[in-house]
RODO-2510 file (C-alpha; in nm, 4 decimals, decimal comma):
residues 306
     n   res          X          Y          Z
     1     m     0,0138     0,0096    -0,0054
     2     h     0,3049     0,2334     0,0217
     3     t     0,2835     0,2679    -0,3650
     4     w    -0,0721     0,3813    -0,3365
     5     i     0,0069     0,7485    -0,3054
     6     p     0,2569     0,7992    -0,6041
     7     a     0,0054     0,5586    -0,8168
     8     t    -0,2637     0,7984    -0,7375
     9     a    -0,0688     1,0997    -0,8353
    10     v     0,0396     0,9277    -1,1428
    11     g    -0,3105     0,8349    -1,2395
    12     c    -0,4263     1,2078    -1,1584
    13     l    -0,1799     1,3205    -1,4485
    14     t    -0,2677     1,0482    -1,6872
    15     i    -0,6233     1,1205    -1,6610
    16     a    -0,5370     1,5128    -1,6937
    17     a    -0,2957     1,4501    -1,9940
    18     i    -0,5754     1,2144    -2,1212
    19     l    -0,8285     1,5305    -2,1152
    20     y    -0,5723     1,7976    -2,2460
    21     s    -0,5070     1,5872    -2,5615
    22     k    -0,8799     1,5166    -2,6236
    23     p    -0,8466     1,1990    -2,8327
    24     n    -1,0499     1,1226    -3,1217
    25     i    -1,2349     0,7886    -2,9765
    26     g    -1,4689     0,7828    -3,2681
    27     t    -1,7870     0,7997    -3,0491
    28     s    -2,0908     1,0175    -3,1178
    29     v    -2,2784     1,2569    -2,8914
    30     v    -2,6508     1,2568    -2,8798
    31     r    -2,9264     1,4385    -2,7156
    32     v    -3,2582     1,3789    -2,5964
    33     e    -3,4446     1,7069    -2,6073
    34     q    -3,7327     1,5885    -2,4114
    35     l    -3,5281     1,4939    -2,0908
    36     g    -3,2809     1,7433    -2,1423
    37     l    -3,0136     1,4735    -2,1676
    38     e    -2,7035     1,5033    -2,3794
    39     g    -2,3889     1,2403    -2,4026
    40     h    -2,3137     0,8762    -2,5276
    41     i    -2,6092     0,6690    -2,5881
    42     d    -2,5465     0,4397    -2,3053
    43     y    -2,5355     0,7458    -2,0838
    44     i    -2,8717     0,8526    -2,2023
    45     r    -2,9889     0,4911    -2,1253
    46     y    -2,8784     0,4878    -1,7781
    47     a    -2,9856     0,8689    -1,6841
    48     s    -3,3144     0,8287    -1,8599
    49     r    -3,4176     0,5235    -1,6121
    50     a    -3,5022     0,7847    -1,3451
    51     y    -3,7499     0,9487    -1,5745
    52     g    -3,9485     0,6092    -1,5793
    53     v    -3,8095     0,4828    -1,9186
    54     d    -3,8002     0,1307    -2,0071
    55     v    -3,4052     0,1093    -2,0913
    56     g    -3,4178    -0,2708    -2,1905
    57     t    -3,1623    -0,5629    -2,1488
    58     p    -2,9133    -0,5480    -2,0358
    59     f    -2,9307    -0,2061    -1,9224
    60     h    -3,1810    -0,2708    -1,6677
    61     r    -2,9951    -0,4895    -1,4802
    62     r    -2,7273    -0,2357    -1,3585
    63     w    -2,9486    -0,0315    -1,1074
    64     l    -2,6673     0,0984    -0,8380
    65     v    -2,5556     0,3758    -1,0187
    66     p    -2,8601     0,5325    -1,1982
    67     l    -3,0067     0,4732    -0,8560
    68     l    -2,7449     0,6844    -0,6740
    69     l    -2,7221     0,9309    -0,9639
    70     a    -3,0943     0,9733    -1,0413
    71     k    -3,1589     1,3065    -1,2069
    72     k    -2,8099     1,4347    -1,0771
    73     p    -2,6364     1,7081    -1,2307
    74     d    -2,4531     1,5732    -1,5388
    75     r    -2,0925     1,6686    -1,3374
    76     m    -2,2024     1,4182    -1,1051
    77     w    -2,1467     1,1330    -1,3470
    78     r    -1,8453     1,2785    -1,4587
    79     w    -1,6602     1,3027    -1,1490
    80     m    -1,7795     0,9310    -1,0574
    81     t    -1,6161     0,8254    -1,3678
    82     y    -1,2943     1,0188    -1,2594
    83     a    -1,3168     0,8896    -0,9308
    84     s    -1,3451     0,5271    -1,0298
    85     l    -1,0639     0,5357    -1,2905
    86     l    -0,8455     0,6959    -1,0836
    87     a    -0,9244     0,4309    -0,8095
    88     l    -0,7453     0,1481    -1,0486
    89     a    -0,4223     0,3400    -1,0200
    90     p    -0,3624     0,1930    -0,6792
    91     l    -0,5492    -0,0959    -0,7068
    92     i    -0,3511    -0,2443    -1,0059
    93     t    -0,0046    -0,1646    -0,7985
    94     s    -0,1666    -0,4218    -0,5343
    95     y    -0,2498    -0,6683    -0,7644
    96     a     0,0459    -0,6613    -1,0078
    97     a     0,3764    -0,7537    -0,8928
    98     g     0,6771    -0,5452    -1,0626
    99     p     0,7467    -0,1682    -1,1165
   100     w     0,4257     0,0301    -0,9768
   101     w     0,4661     0,3047    -1,2519
   102     a     0,4745     0,0808    -1,5028
   103     a     0,1504    -0,1370    -1,4140
   104     v    -0,0362     0,2371    -1,3768
   105     l     0,0978     0,3648    -1,6972
   106     l     0,0062     0,0523    -1,9083
   107     l    -0,3377     0,0434    -1,7662
   108     m    -0,4473     0,4256    -1,7555
   109     s    -0,3374     0,4124    -2,1319
   110     l    -0,5932     0,1740    -2,2618
   111     p    -0,8581     0,2418    -2,4669
   112     i    -1,1207     0,1282    -2,2073
   113     v    -0,9410     0,3663    -1,9891
   114     r    -0,9339     0,6735    -2,2326
   115     h    -1,2813     0,6134    -2,3613
   116     n    -1,4389     0,6391    -2,0189
   117     i    -1,2071     0,9498    -1,9448
   118     v    -1,3501     1,1403    -2,2678
   119     y    -1,7006     1,0198    -2,2426
   120     h    -1,8692     0,9991    -1,8830
   121     g    -2,1642     0,8118    -1,7968
   122     f    -2,0745     0,4589    -1,8117
   123     v    -2,0985     0,1980    -1,5549
   124     d    -1,7511     0,0178    -1,6502
   125     p    -1,5179     0,2373    -1,4419
   126     p    -1,7150     0,1818    -1,0903
   127     a    -1,7930    -0,1669    -1,1590
   128     m    -1,4236    -0,2647    -1,2733
   129     a    -1,2804    -0,0667    -0,9855
   130     l    -1,5199    -0,2828    -0,7426
   131     a    -1,4186    -0,5694    -0,8863
   132     l    -1,0476    -0,5321    -0,9003
   133     g    -1,0973    -0,3919    -0,5433
   134     a    -1,2705    -0,7087    -0,4772
   135     a    -0,9826    -0,9275    -0,6216
   136     v    -0,7044    -0,7288    -0,4290
   137     a    -0,9010    -0,7896    -0,1036
   138     w    -0,9668    -1,1530    -0,1535
   139     k    -0,5630    -1,1979    -0,2077
   140     a    -0,5096    -0,9901     0,1196
   141     g    -0,7436    -1,2416     0,2847
   142     h    -1,0059    -0,9871     0,3481
   143     a    -1,2982    -1,2340     0,2329
   144     w    -1,5831    -1,0156     0,3768
   145     l    -1,4590    -0,7101     0,2256
   146     a    -1,4116    -0,8908    -0,1402
   147     v    -1,7758    -1,0485    -0,0947
   148     v    -1,9042    -0,7022    -0,0437
   149     l    -1,7022    -0,5291    -0,3277
   150     s    -1,8399    -0,8284    -0,5533
   151     l    -2,1928    -0,7577    -0,4558
   152     l    -2,1610    -0,3852    -0,5101
   153     s    -1,9694    -0,4414    -0,8664
   154     g    -2,2631    -0,6911    -0,9354
   155     a    -2,5043    -0,4272    -0,8915
   156     t    -2,3180    -0,1916    -1,1067
   157     k    -2,2765    -0,4134    -1,4150
   158     e    -2,3507    -0,8048    -1,4485
   159     t    -2,0169    -0,9132    -1,5687
   160     g    -1,8327    -0,7355    -1,2410
   161     p    -1,8377    -1,0242    -1,0249
   162     v    -1,7194    -1,2737    -1,3132
   163     f    -1,4173    -1,0688    -1,3688
   164     a    -1,3560    -1,0366    -0,9919
   165     a    -1,3549    -1,4322    -0,9701
   166     c    -1,1173    -1,4421    -1,2755
   167     y    -0,9013    -1,1643    -1,1269
   168     a    -0,8588    -1,3632    -0,7753
   169     l    -0,9145    -1,6956    -0,9422
   170     a    -1,1842    -1,7229    -0,6665
   171     p    -1,5175    -1,8630    -0,7694
   172     e    -1,6530    -1,7556    -0,4335
   173     l    -1,6601    -1,4183    -0,5685
   174     l    -1,9362    -1,5191    -0,7879
   175     v    -2,1584    -1,4400    -0,5281
   176     g    -2,1874    -1,0689    -0,6780
   177     l    -2,4362    -1,2070    -0,9269
   178     l    -2,6725    -1,2218    -0,6434
   179     a    -2,6862    -0,8430    -0,6623
   180     v    -2,7765    -0,8473    -1,0406
   181     q    -3,1258    -0,7373    -1,1456
   182     w    -3,2130    -1,0233    -1,3566
   183     w    -3,6023    -0,9879    -1,3243
   184     p    -3,7492    -0,7023    -1,5876
   185     q    -3,7706    -0,3664    -1,5272
   186     r    -4,0783    -0,2602    -1,3021
   187     g    -4,2525     0,0455    -1,3583
   188     a    -4,1308     0,1552    -1,6273
   189     t    -4,3935     0,2675    -1,8807
   190     l    -4,2293     0,5180    -2,1130
   191     a    -4,0746     0,4736    -2,4296
   192     l    -3,7294     0,6112    -2,4952
   193     p    -3,7976     0,9270    -2,6866
   194     n    -3,6454     0,9862    -3,0439
   195     i    -3,2620     1,0361    -3,0200
   196     s    -3,1111     1,2947    -3,2559
   197     g    -2,8003     1,2378    -3,4145
   198     s    -2,7774     0,8710    -3,3043
   199     g    -2,9029     0,6488    -3,5445
   200     q    -2,9510     0,3739    -3,2988
   201     q    -3,2652     0,2371    -3,1320
   202     f    -3,3269     0,0460    -2,8198
   203     v    -3,3304    -0,3012    -2,9762
   204     g    -3,2916    -0,6588    -2,7829
   205     p    -2,9880    -0,8905    -2,7504
   206     f    -3,0709    -1,0910    -3,0859
   207     w    -2,9905    -0,7848    -3,2573
   208     h    -2,6425    -0,7449    -3,1193
   209     a    -2,5940    -1,1342    -3,2141
   210     i    -2,6902    -1,0475    -3,5907
   211     r    -2,4579    -0,7412    -3,5660
   212     a    -2,1848    -0,9687    -3,5016
   213     i    -2,2538    -1,2200    -3,7310
   214     r    -2,2574    -0,9790    -3,9855
   215     q    -1,9283    -0,8000    -3,8867
   216     a    -1,7598    -1,1582    -3,9055
   217     g    -1,9107    -1,1983    -4,2708
   218     a    -1,7693    -0,8977    -4,3186
   219     h    -1,4006    -1,0037    -4,2022
   220     q    -1,4116    -0,7353    -3,9495
   221     f    -1,4777    -0,9057    -3,6320
   222     f    -1,1673    -1,0894    -3,5925
   223     m    -0,9739    -0,7766    -3,7570
   224     p    -0,6407    -0,7140    -3,5554
   225     s    -0,7230    -0,3464    -3,5666
   226     n    -1,0134    -0,4171    -3,3755
   227     k    -0,9373    -0,7048    -3,1452
   228     l    -0,5461    -0,6977    -3,1201
   229     f    -0,3887    -0,3514    -3,1791
   230     p    -0,5766    -0,1646    -2,8974
   231     w    -0,3920    -0,3646    -2,6422
   232     g    -0,0665    -0,1669    -2,7623
   233     a     0,2488    -0,3059    -2,5815
   234     l     0,0651    -0,5693    -2,3683
   235     a    -0,0129    -0,7522    -2,7094
   236     i     0,3705    -0,8009    -2,7284
   237     l     0,4681    -0,8094    -2,3504
   238     a     0,2203    -1,0129    -2,1879
   239     p     0,2472    -1,3217    -2,4154
   240     w     0,6097    -1,3482    -2,3432
   241     q     0,5379    -1,4063    -1,9857
   242     f     0,2773    -1,7127    -2,0342
   243     r     0,3879    -1,9394    -1,7940
   244     n     0,2057    -2,2565    -1,6000
   245     d     0,0829    -2,0428    -1,3076
   246     s    -0,2436    -1,8799    -1,1604
   247     l    -0,1512    -1,5381    -1,3080
   248     t    -0,1469    -1,6732    -1,6566
   249     l    -0,4914    -1,8785    -1,5963
   250     s    -0,6416    -1,5540    -1,4584
   251     a    -0,5307    -1,3715    -1,7624
   252     a    -0,6433    -1,6571    -2,0251
   253     l    -0,9915    -1,6786    -1,8295
   254     s    -1,0218    -1,3368    -1,8392
   255     l    -0,9634    -1,2876    -2,1923
   256     a    -1,1858    -1,5543    -2,3080
   257     i    -1,4727    -1,4025    -2,1280
   258     g    -1,3722    -1,0635    -2,2620
   259     y    -1,3758    -1,1851    -2,6158
   260     a    -1,6679    -1,4046    -2,5801
   261     q    -1,8966    -1,0835    -2,4753
   262     c    -1,8045    -0,9212    -2,8172
   263     i    -2,0124    -1,1813    -2,9900
   264     i    -2,3248    -1,0010    -2,8764
   265     a    -2,2073    -0,6754    -2,7627
   266     t    -2,1787    -0,3721    -3,0115
   267     d    -1,8191    -0,2525    -2,8623
   268     n    -1,4576    -0,3644    -2,8972
   269     a    -1,1872    -0,2894    -2,6647
   270     r    -1,4201    -0,1349    -2,3938
   271     i    -1,5829    -0,4860    -2,3658
   272     y    -1,2758    -0,7316    -2,4020
   273     q    -1,0385    -0,4903    -2,1926
   274     w    -1,2113    -0,5700    -1,8832
   275     a    -0,9306    -0,8787    -1,8883
   276     a    -0,6683    -0,5726    -1,8495
   277     p    -0,5846    -0,6255    -1,4777
   278     p    -0,4101    -0,9813    -1,5158
   279     v    -0,2836    -0,9007    -1,8648
   280     v    -0,1045    -0,5764    -1,7057
   281     a     0,0208    -0,8100    -1,4203
   282     l     0,2141    -1,0460    -1,6759
   283     a     0,3692    -0,7668    -1,8696
   284     c     0,5065    -0,5819    -1,5479
   285     q     0,6946    -0,9059    -1,4886
   286     h     0,9510    -0,7983    -1,7512
   287     d     1,2750    -0,5907    -1,6952
   288     p     1,2040    -0,2128    -1,5713
   289     r     1,4268    -0,0913    -1,8703
   290     v     1,1887    -0,2821    -2,1155
   291     l     0,8658    -0,1718    -1,9265
   292     a     0,9924     0,2204    -1,9542
   293     v     1,0324     0,1941    -2,3409
   294     a     0,6843    -0,0277    -2,3562
   295     c     0,5337     0,2522    -2,1522
   296     v     0,6322     0,5409    -2,3946
   297     l     0,5312     0,3405    -2,7108
   298     h     0,1957     0,2464    -2,5454
   299     w     0,0929     0,5787    -2,4617
   300     f     0,1170     0,6969    -2,8452
   301     n    -0,0884     0,3821    -2,9581
   302     n    -0,3359     0,5027    -3,2127
   303     a    -0,5675     0,1877    -3,2314
   304     q    -0,8446     0,3078    -3,0009
   305     s    -1,1121     0,1192    -3,1609
   306     i    -1,3765     0,0878    -2,8737
***
């Protein structure tokens, strides 16, 4: 824990640098005039739930953040995102053995983090922070704290406890799935108003599967630019450290589940890079001199497919 303060400082500087550079992530901003909401389409889904809108599956399962921030000012959602991403910095130093600065820089430079810094209103940052916190607590012997964090992660996003269990190789953390709202959304009687400029509609999971199949048919689903290059230096560093050990197993399970989600999801790196903590931990086993060069190259990775 002695690295938490410098790791948090580096995390702050990284977030500030990304905000200053204003990277072109390629996500469109939409607006719902009827509700006075503006932001990414997923933010519109979560925020509109407080107005009695039926947000559909799987968004209705993620009830905790919309409950806490219902009808709160836009800046509250933004600061929740920043705080969650900042929490990842000290947590990854506790999870990954090796130079703490490399762990922070390699994680915070990934598209999944950059995207959430630029576009607030997603539940991925708090859910991942809680999942990683659960894994760190479990490994430190604080089982009850790990269970509580896993439950909070499940209430935030249904995949959180699954990845917490993968990070810690502890199936007990799957208990967090009990906090997921698996039943249909109740009391929602309004349809989502027309969204200006989005070109998207609230559709069922079957459409997502069809979209993924179409992508595969167009030779896009397995394109390296979408599924490999966004990992940057980690795509080279991590495989070199594959061993017959628990960390490699954790990374393999996390990657398998992360990429499997892409079959029914409409995003890329923002989905499969939930596997980042064990992948970063593997990469940090390299020599610090190698990691220093890798961090510089990693920062300038332009493959930001989300």
